[in-house]
C-alpha positions as CSV (number, residue, x, y, z in Angstrom):
1,M,-8.4,-110.6,17.3
2,T,-6.0,-112.7,19.3
3,A,-6.8,-114.3,22.6
4,V,-4.6,-111.7,24.4
5,D,-6.6,-108.9,22.7
6,R,-9.9,-110.5,23.8
7,A,-8.6,-110.9,27.4
8,L,-7.5,-107.3,27.5
9,A,-10.8,-106.1,26.1
10,Q,-12.7,-108.0,28.8
11,L,-10.5,-106.5,31.5
12,S,-10.9,-103.0,30.3
13,H,-14.8,-103.4,30.5
14,A,-14.8,-105.3,33.8
15,P,-16.8,-103.6,36.5
16,L,-14.7,-101.8,39.1
17,N,-15.2,-102.2,42.8
18,R,-15.5,-98.5,43.7
19,A,-15.3,-99.4,47.4
20,E,-11.7,-100.4,46.8
21,F,-10.9,-96.8,45.8
22,I,-10.9,-93.5,47.8
23,S,-10.7,-89.8,47.0
24,V,-7.8,-87.5,47.6
25,V,-9.7,-86.1,50.6
26,E,-10.1,-89.5,52.2
27,A,-6.4,-90.3,51.4
28,A,-5.3,-87.1,53.1
29,S,-7.4,-88.0,56.1
30,I,-6.0,-91.5,56.4
31,L,-2.4,-90.3,55.9
32,N,-3.0,-87.3,58.3
33,R,-1.5,-85.0,55.7
34,S,-3.0,-81.9,54.0
35,L,-4.6,-82.0,50.5
36,R,-1.7,-79.8,49.4
37,T,0.9,-82.5,50.4
38,I,-1.1,-85.2,48.6
39,R,-1.3,-83.1,45.5
40,Y,2.5,-82.4,45.7
41,W,3.2,-86.1,46.0
42,E,1.0,-86.8,43.1
43,K,2.6,-84.1,40.9
44,D,6.1,-85.6,41.7
45,G,4.9,-89.1,41.0
46,L,5.4,-90.3,44.6
47,M,1.7,-91.1,44.9
48,P,0.1,-91.5,41.5
49,P,-3.7,-91.9,41.4
50,R,-4.8,-95.4,40.3
51,K,-8.1,-94.8,38.7
52,R,-10.3,-92.0,37.3
53,F,-14.1,-92.0,38.0
54,G,-15.4,-89.2,35.9
55,K,-13.1,-86.3,36.7
56,K,-12.1,-87.6,40.1
57,L,-8.7,-89.2,40.6
58,M,-8.9,-92.1,43.0
59,Y,-6.4,-94.1,45.0
60,R,-6.4,-97.7,46.0
61,R,-7.5,-97.8,49.7
62,Q,-4.9,-100.6,50.4
63,D,-2.0,-98.5,48.9
64,V,-3.0,-95.5,51.1
65,E,-3.3,-97.6,54.2
66,E,0.1,-99.2,53.6
67,L,1.7,-95.8,53.0
68,A,0.2,-94.6,56.3
69,L,1.9,-97.5,58.2
70,L,5.2,-96.7,56.4
71,L,4.9,-93.0,57.4
72,G,4.1,-93.9,61.0
73,G,0.8,-92.1,60.7
74,H,-2.3,-93.2,62.8
75,D,-3.5,-96.7,62.4
76,A,-4.9,-97.5,59.0
């Protein structure tokens, strides 16, 4: 096993900060959009989920808040 392989193995087992991720419901609320819109964006690759916790697809909170600012939504 190379040093790169060992580093990648450690990263894949590193604990995730779940507070950094939000659900599709929370993302829709922050973006002031419907769940249907978020799912549409997800399907088209415009807003791909970042992580999966069990069966839940999660988004990085920072990505969603930045998108809200770009969309001119309410303050993130």
